[in-house]
N, C-alpha and C positions, 0 to 999 in steps of 0.2 A: 474502538468507535466510542465517542460519549453520545450517550442519549440524550437528549431534547427539554425533559426532565432536568437532567444533571445538569445542562446548559443554561438556563431559565434558573433553575435556582443560583445558582454563583451569580447570573445578574440584578439577582432581588436581595442576595447579598450585597454586593457593590455598591448596588441605588440605596438600597437600608444602610450604606457606612455614608453616602457619597452627598445624600437629600439635600443637604442645607448646601452644601458648598456650590452643588448644581442649580439652588436655588435663586443662590444670590449672586451666580453670572449669568443669569440665563431669564429671569422671571420679567422680565423687560425688554427685549430681544426686540420684539416687534416693532418697537416703535423706530428701532436703526433699517428695519426692512422692507424698505417699500415693495417693493416684487411679492414678498410672500402676503402681507396685507391685500394687496390687490386677486394676488391669485384668493384667500383666502374670503376677501365678500365678492366674487364672484362666485364660487362654490355654496355660500350661505346665499346667494340670490339663486338657488337651485330646485328651493325648497317653496312649502306649502304654506303657511298657518300653524302653527301646535305641533311641526314635525320634531321628533327624534333625532337627537344623532348621539352616538358614541366617541369621546374621544378616547384612542384607543393606548394607550401607553403617556398616559398625561402626564408625567412626571408628579415633579414636589410643589410647581406653581401653577400649575392649571393653567398657564396661559394662552394655547391655543381652542382651549374650548373654551375658556374664559374671552376670547377675540369674539368668535364666532357668536355666540351668547349675545356679547350686545353690537352685532351685524344686526342679526336678529332684531332686535332690539329697538336699532333704527330704524327696522322695515317695520314695526309694530307684528313680527312675525310670533311674538310669542315662545322660543324654539324649549327647548328642552332638551340637557346637554347634560347627558352622565361619562366622569372621569372615573376610568378605569386602568391601575397600575399594579405592576406586579408587586412590586415593593409596599409596605406595611408602614413604614417611615414617610415614601413618600404620598399618599393617602392620607396621614396623616395629619404632613405638613396641608398637603392642599387643602384638604377640609380645614383646618388651622385657618388658612388664608384670602378663603372665598368659603366662610358659613352659608351660603345661601345657597351653592350646587349640590352638588348629587357624586360623590365619589368612592369610590367600590373595587376591592384588593381581585385581580386577576389575572390569568396566564391567559398570550393573545393566541394560545393554540387551543384554549378550552375553555372560556369564559361561560362568566357564571346567568347567561342572560337567555331568555326561551328564542326560538327559529323565530324568525320576521319580526324582532325585534323594534330594527334605528330603518328608520327613512333613510339615514347617511352616516357614513364609518369614516373617520378621520384617522390616519395611521402614522403622526407626523416623527420621522424619524423614532419611527420603533419596533419595526426590523430588521433592523442592524443592527441587535444583538443576537439571533438568531443567523443559524450557520444555512448558509442556500442550500443543501439537501431537504432544508424542512422549512421553506420560506412556502410552499406551495401548501403546507398543512394550514399555515396562519391564511393566507387567500381563501379557503375551505372553507373553515373556521368565521371569518367576514361574510364568507356568500350564502353564508347558511345563517348570522341574524341582518344582514337585508333585504327589508319589504320591496316585493317585486318592484321593478323600474330605483330603485332605491341608487345614494352613489357613496361611489368608497375615490378617498386622497388620499393618494402616498406618496409620502417626502421622503426622499433616503440620498446619500451621500455618492457618488460619482466614480466608478472605479474597477480594476478586476479581483484586487484580495482577498482574503480573510484570515480570524486566526483572534487570539488571544493579544489583550494589550495589558498590561503592565501599572499598577500606579494610578488608576485610573482617577480620575480626579484630584490627585495629592494623595490619594488614600491608599491604604497594602492594597487594596482589591483590585483583582484579576479579572476583565469581561470580556466578551467575542465579538467581536466588530466586523459585521460584513461590508463590501462595500457592491454597489451595482452599475453592471452598464446597460442602455435604453433598450437593449434587445431583451436583457432577462428579466427587464420589469416587465414590457411591452407581454413576453408569456406564462409571463405568473399572471396576467390578467387573462387572458386568453384562455389557457388553461382550468381555471379557477368557473369561465364562462362570463365575464363580465365582455360589456361594450368599449373597446378603450376609445371615451374622446377624446383627452386633451394627454399631452406627452410631451412634455420640453425640460431645456437641461440649460439654467443657467452657472457663469461666472460667482464666485465667490466675493461675498465681500470683505475688504479689509480686515475687518476687524477677528473674522470667520476661520474656523481652517481653511486650509488650501485645496482642500476640494470642492469638484463645482459639485452640485445640488443636481438632481432630478424629481419633476412633480409629474402624478400619472392623480388622471379620475377617469375614472372607468365605471359601467352603470349594468346595473343586476339584472337581464332579460326577464321580460318578462313568462308566464309560465306559456304563452301560444306563440311566441319567437326565440328561436332558436340562436345563439351566439352568434355575432356576428353579421346580424341579418339588418337592414337598417328598418325600422319602422317607419307605419304609416304617417306621411307629416300632413296631410291636409293641406296643399295648394291650392289655391284657388285662380294660378294662372302660371303658365311657364313660359319658356324658350327652349332653343333648341337643349341647354347647358343648365338652365337653371330654376327653380321654383321662391314663388313665391307664396306667404303664408302672413296672418297676422302674428303682430305683436303681444305676449301675453304678461301678466307680471313673475312670470315664475321664469322669464329670460334673459334675469338681470345678468347672466353672467354673460351670454352674447353681449348681451348692451353693453357693458363694460371692457370687453374686450375691443371693440367695434369703437366706443365715444371715449374709452379712455388709452386711447394709445394716439402719441401727441403727433406723429406721422396723422394721420387722419383728420381733424380739429385744430391744425392749427393754421388751415387757413378757410375757417369755416366758425372759427368762435375763438374771438380777442384772452379769451381766457388760457389760449395752449390747450393744453393737459387738464381736463376735465376730472375733478374728485369723484370720487365711488357718489356722495353725495348725488352732486352734479349730474353722474347719469343715469341715476335712479331718476329725479328732476324731470331729466329727459324720457326715458323709457314712459314717467304717467304719462304724457304732454301727449306723447303719439298713441301710446293709446284710449287718452281719451278725445283724441282727432275725429279718431277713427268714427268712437263709439257718435260722434257727434255731428261730424258729416262723411262721414262712409269712406275717410281717406290716411292715409298716413303716407311714414315713408317707410316701408313693407319691410322686412328680413328678406332677402336670398342668400338661394341652399341650391349646393350644387347637387344636382339628381342621381350623379354614378354616388357618391357619397352620401347625399344626408351634410356635407360639412357647411356651415355657415361660414360668409364670406362678405357680407355688408348687409348695404340696405339701398334702397331704392323706392319711390312710389311720390305720390303728391302732399301738396298740403293747400288749403282754400288762398286764394286768390285776387279775385271780385268775382263772387257767387253771385250778383245781380244778371253779371254777362256771363255767364258759365265758365268762367278762366280759371282753371288754377294750376300751381307752381308745383315745376318737374324737379329733383334733388334727388342723387346720390351717393352713396359715402360707401367706399370699397374695404375694406381691411388691407394693411398696408401688404398685407405677404400674396395677395392677392392682386396687385398690378401687374398693367400691362400684357393682360390674359386677354383682353376685349371684353372681358364682365360687365365695366359702365354703360360702353354701347349696344350692345345686345342686351341690357334690361332695362335702359330708357325706351329701349324699340319698343320692347315688351307694354311699355309703361304706357306710352304715348299710343299706342292699337288700344289698352285698354279704355287709355283717358274717354279716346274720339269716338269709340265705336260701342263701349258697351256707359257710358257715362254721359255719353251725349255732349262732351265738352268741346265749347265753340272755339277752343281756345287754350294755349298753354303761356306758361311764362316761368321766364326761367334768370338765374345769374349767377354769378361766380366773382369772384377773391379779384381784384383785380393784378394780382401776383401770380393769380393761376392761369399759366397761360395753357397748359393742355384740357382746360375744361372748355376754354374760348373753342379750342381746336377741335372738340366733342360736337358741342355746342351746334356750329356750325355745321358739319359733319349729319350731324340728325335733321339741319333745314332750319336748324332756325335763325330769326334774322336778328341785328343789332337794332335796338332803338333810344336808347336812353342809360345814361348813367343812373344808379339810384342807390341808395342809402340804406346801407343792410345795419341795424342797430346790433347781432351780435357781435361782428369784427369793426364797427364804427367806422366802415369806408362805405365809399361812393365805389357799388358795384356795375362795371357795364352788365345791364339786361337785356335782353333778348321774348321775341315774342316765336310762335309758331300757332298759326290759324287754321282752324279744320280745312279749306278750301285750300293750301298750300302743301298740307298732308297729303288731300286727295287730289292734288289735280283737279280741281271745282270738280270734282264729284260730293255728292252727301254721304256723310258717314250712315 
């Protein structure tokens, strides 16, 4: 049985030979991969300003780290992104292509950095050159390098086989390739002590090798928490299945998963699918509304698992009349499970009993009959059609007065 050191030495030799060819083929691949861009946008949104990110296995292009750095610059995060690769030639090319970034040579099983050096690590198709029997060692090294609360993003190709492939990228080099299943990736995260927060498989693009892709994000547990534990979430409002908290600047990844989904936004915004920049603007607007008026469309989570499923809350409508507008957006994977009406009932009760609202206003896209049925079930009565600028349509509009909600009693 070959040692990990020998196999990685062969990987180093293969990439030394193929570095320029690899760069020529893949340096601009992100332009053609909207799924990957959205994933990296969301991953970048998890970090506070001045976070330090490691691009582990950066290759000769350093293009994944470069993309994350650019995402951070758009959000004024001032991230530091460091690339590391086993190949001397890859590091040399990466330094030449990106003179303003830092690149170092290192083996993923024994990286040249102190413990807890990084807020985030990206291993984008870099663990695939390690036999499966050794992959847990790479995850242990990633865990060592991450700060408590730091995040690890891993991308691999899906499958069950592993072994050597000859003539790597049209060179004479032989290199080891491993394909992985969802269960295997989940197991590596769990074994290393990460809290797995995201695991998804996508189909390959037409121009990619035919294997499906697997993407996973895990969080290093804080010292006081045990692996697998759900951290306290700071909910200010609860229903039987849901917890409500306030949006934070670090919630971009949640906002993007919600408002970046065209199934969610097609009936609430004429632009259809929102870009990451538009989602960021939406998140900032919600935070500003909370700061100025004490309300927003609050993010909601499953109490049992902590999973984010959407938002439901209030915004000012007629402040002198103490009237708020209620709204709810549920992530498409959680539709038809009763979460919208459960969340709305909790917010209605909060508005009347805690905020002293006199009435609640609501509207919906004229093509959204599900929202119409839900509002009527909640006790809202139709009053008029009202122009809604985000869609450019006249929205059927409804009102629920406090007297109607409490049966004539004061809230």
